[in-house]
C-alpha positions in Angstrom: 0.1 -0.2 0.0 1.1 3.6 -0.6 2.0 5.7 2.3 -1.2 7.7 3.3 -0.3 11.3 3.4 -1.9 12.0 6.6 0.4 9.1 8.4 1.6 9.9 11.9 4.3 7.6 13.6 5.2 6.7 16.8 8.6 5.6 18.4 6.9 2.5 21.0 4.2 0.0 22.2 3.4 2.2 24.8 2.8 5.0 21.9 1.1 3.3 19.3 -1.7 2.2 22.1 -2.3 5.6 22.6 -2.1 6.9 19.3 -4.9 4.1 18.6 -6.9 4.9 21.0 -6.7 8.7 20.8 -10.0 9.1 18.5 -8.6 10.6 15.8 -8.7 7.6 13.1 -5.6 9.0 11.9 -3.3 6.2 10.1 -0.5 5.7 12.5 2.5 3.4 11.3 4.8 2.4 14.4 8.6 2.9 14.3 10.3 -0.4 17.2 8.8 -1.8 19.5 7.7 -5.5 20.7 4.5 -5.7 18.3 6.7 -3.9 15.1 9.2 -6.9 15.6 6.5 -9.4 15.5 4.7 -7.5 12.5 8.4 -7.5 10.4 8.0 -4.1 9.9 10.8 -1.8 9.8 12.1 1.5 9.5 14.7 0.8 6.4 12.0 1.1 3.3 12.7 4.1 1.3 10.4 2.6 -1.8 6.9 4.6 0.3 5.4 1.4 0.7 3.9 0.6 4.1 2.2 -2.4 5.1 -1.1 -2.3 6.5 -1.7 -4.1 9.6 -4.9 -4.4 11.9 -4.3 -5.7 15.6 -6.0 -6.2 18.9 -6.2 -4.0 21.6 -5.7 -5.5 25.1 -7.8 -3.8 27.7 -6.6 -3.9 31.3 -7.9 -2.7 34.4 -5.9 -2.8 37.5 -6.9 -2.7 41.5 -6.7 1.1 41.4 -9.7 1.3 38.9 -7.9 3.3 36.1 -8.4 1.5 32.5 -5.1 1.3 30.3 -4.8 -0.1 26.7 -1.9 -1.8 26.0 -0.9 -3.1 22.2 1.8 -5.6 22.9 2.0 -6.7 26.3 1.5 -6.8 29.8 3.5 -8.2 32.6 3.1 -8.1 36.3 6.1 -9.1 38.7 7.4 -9.1 41.9 8.9 -5.5 42.8 12.7 -5.4 42.7 12.7 -5.3 46.9 10.7 -9.3 46.7 13.2 -10.8 44.0 11.3 -9.5 40.3 11.9 -12.0 38.0 13.4 -14.1 40.6 10.8 -14.8 42.9 7.4 -14.5 43.5 4.7 -14.8 40.6 5.5 -13.7 37.2 2.7 -13.1 34.6 3.3 -12.0 31.1 0.0 -11.5 28.9 1.6 -11.4 25.0 -0.6 -9.8 22.3 3.1 -9.7 20.6 5.4 -12.6 20.3 8.3 -10.1 21.7 9.5 -8.5 24.8 12.5 -7.2 24.2 15.2 -9.3 23.6 12.9 -12.4 24.5 10.9 -14.3 22.2 7.9 -14.9 25.1 4.7 -16.0 22.8 6.4 -17.6 19.4 2.7 -18.8 18.7 1.4 -15.1 19.6 -0.6 -13.3 16.8 -1.6 -9.6 17.2 -4.8 -10.2 15.3 -6.4 -13.2 16.1 -8.6 -11.9 19.1 -6.8 -13.7 21.6 -4.0 -13.2 23.9 -1.2 -15.8 25.2 -0.7 -16.2 28.7 2.6 -16.8 30.5 2.3 -17.6 34.5 5.0 -18.9 37.1 3.8 -19.1 41.0 6.2 -18.4 43.4 7.0 -21.6 44.2 8.8 -21.9 40.7 12.7 -22.6 42.0 15.2 -19.7 40.8 17.8 -22.4 39.3 14.7 -23.2 36.7 13.5 -19.6 36.5 17.8 -18.7 35.5 17.6 -22.0 32.7 14.2 -20.9 31.3 15.5 -17.0 31.1 18.4 -18.6 28.8 16.2 -19.8 26.6 13.9 -17.3 26.3 15.8 -15.2 23.3 15.3 -17.9 21.1 11.7 -19.0 22.4 12.4 -22.5 23.3 11.5 -22.2 26.9 8.5 -23.6 26.1 6.9 -26.7 26.9 8.1 -26.1 30.5 6.4 -28.3 33.4 6.6 -25.2 35.8 5.2 -22.5 33.2 1.3 -22.3 32.8 0.3 -21.6 29.6 -3.0 -21.2 27.6 -4.8 -19.0 25.0 -7.7 -16.6 26.3 -9.9 -13.8 24.9 -11.0 -12.1 28.5 -9.3 -13.3 31.9 -8.6 -11.5 35.3 -6.0 -12.7 38.1 -6.1 -12.1 42.0 -2.6 -12.0 43.6 -1.4 -12.5 47.3 0.8 -9.3 47.2 0.5 -6.6 45.4 2.9 -6.8 42.1 4.3 -4.0 40.0 2.9 -3.7 36.2 4.8 -3.3 33.3 1.8 -1.9 30.5 3.8 -1.7 27.1 7.2 -1.5 28.6 6.1 1.2 30.6 5.4 0.9 34.4 1.8 1.1 34.9 
C-alpha cells in the first residue's frame, strides 16, 4: 500500500496504543517496539510503501480502577525488593510475540482476538527460572512443567501480594 499523506508515526508500543485510542482515526505507523518486531516491520523501507495491519488491543483494569490499553503486552511481577523476575509470581499477557530480547509467545498473533498468557507461580525455583531465562531469546522455553500457558479472550487474575505491572514496556 502507498504511504498515506496523513500518516503519523510513533516510536514504541505504548505510544501506538495511545495513538490508536485517541479517537483521531489517523493512520499510524509504529517505528520500533515489540509489536513492530512481531509484525516484521522495519524503518529501512525507502520506496514509500508501507504495510497495513489490524491489531487487537488489550484493555487492562488494575486495582486502582483506572483503565489502560496495551497493544503488545502486560507483565506483572514482584517488585525489585521482592526479587523481581527471580522470585514470586510472574504473569505475561502477550499480544505480541516478543518482550524486548525475549521470544515469549512464539505462537502469539496480534490480530487473532486472543492473547497468550504465561504464568510462573511463586514456588518456581530460581535455578529453573535462570534456565528458562537463557532459553527465552530463542523461544525454546516452552513447554516447561513450571510454566502455565493459555490462549484467552477474557481473563482476570488475583495475587496474594501487590505486583508491579508494566503495560507495553511502561510502568503503569
